[in-house]
C-alpha positions in Angstrom: 132.1 -20.1 13.3 131.8 -21.7 16.7 132.7 -25.3 17.2 130.7 -25.5 20.5 128.1 -23.6 22.4 127.7 -20.1 23.7 126.2 -18.6 26.8 123.7 -17.0 24.5 122.3 -20.1 22.7 118.9 -19.6 24.3 118.8 -15.8 24.0 117.6 -14.8 20.5 118.1 -11.1 21.3 121.8 -11.7 22.2 122.4 -13.7 19.1 120.8 -11.1 16.9 123.0 -8.4 18.5 126.1 -10.4 18.0 125.2 -11.1 14.3 124.3 -7.4 13.8 127.9 -6.5 14.8 129.5 -9.3 12.8 127.6 -8.2 9.7 128.2 -4.4 10.2 130.1 -2.6 7.4 133.2 -2.0 9.6 136.7 -3.3 9.3 137.3 -6.8 10.5 139.6 -5.7 13.3 137.0 -3.3 14.7 134.3 -6.0 14.6 136.5 -8.5 16.3 137.5 -6.0 19.1 133.9 -5.1 19.6 132.7 -8.7 19.8 135.6 -9.7 22.1 134.9 -6.7 24.4 138.3 -5.2 23.8 137.4 -2.3 21.6 138.0 1.3 22.4 136.8 4.8 21.5 133.8 5.7 19.3 133.8 2.3 17.5 133.4 0.5 20.7 130.8 2.9 22.0 128.7 2.5 18.8 128.9 -1.4 18.7 125.8 -3.3 17.8 126.4 -6.2 20.2 125.6 -4.2 23.4 127.1 -6.1 26.3 127.2 -9.4 24.6 130.8 -10.5 24.0 132.3 -13.7 22.6 135.1 -14.8 24.9 136.8 -18.2 24.4 138.5 -18.4 27.8 139.2 -16.9 31.1 136.8 -15.1 33.5 133.6 -14.3 31.7 134.1 -16.9 29.0 130.9 -17.1 26.8 132.0 -19.6 24.1 132.6 -23.2 25.1 133.8 -26.5 23.7 131.2 -29.2 23.0 133.6 -32.2 23.1 132.8 -32.9 19.5 135.4 -32.9 16.7 134.5 -30.2 14.2 135.9 -29.6 10.8 136.2 -25.9 9.7 137.0 -24.7 6.2 137.4 -21.2 4.9 137.8 -21.4 1.1 136.7 -17.9 0.2 137.1 -15.2 2.7 138.0 -13.7 6.1 136.4 -15.5 9.0 136.6 -15.9 12.8 136.7 -19.4 14.3 136.3 -20.7 17.8 137.9 -24.1 17.8 139.4 -26.6 20.2 143.1 -26.8 19.3 144.3 -29.3 21.9 143.2 -32.5 23.6 141.7 -35.7 22.3 138.7 -34.0 20.6 140.7 -31.5 18.7 139.0 -29.7 15.8 140.3 -29.7 12.3 141.0 -26.4 10.5 141.3 -26.3 6.7 141.9 -22.5 6.4 143.9 -22.0 3.2 146.0 -18.8 3.0 143.4 -16.1 3.7 143.2 -13.9 6.7 141.6 -16.0 9.4 141.3 -15.4 13.2 141.1 -18.5 15.5 140.3 -18.2 19.2 141.2 -21.4 21.1 138.5 -23.0 23.2 139.4 -24.8 26.5 138.9 -28.5 25.8 136.2 -30.2 27.9 138.3 -33.4 28.0 
């Protein structure tokens, strides 16, 4: 779940490729690595997302804060969140005790 925008919001093919990788029957760690662009070996070579990666910060960032406070909940499973964890418009995370990955977005404000 993304509490903001992506560089691909106006690119249906890119969003479909990202979703194809996210929904693929692969271990979570493999999907995360492929979508972050950090995967290796055959799993990375056979990724569904092509050259569309979800990066929360640094050079080539593709996921951005929207300066809106978001509330995330994960009551029933493993998820991946992009959230603003600092600043005046910090997102709220209600994640329970399950395996959850959170990538921190750079606050706009």
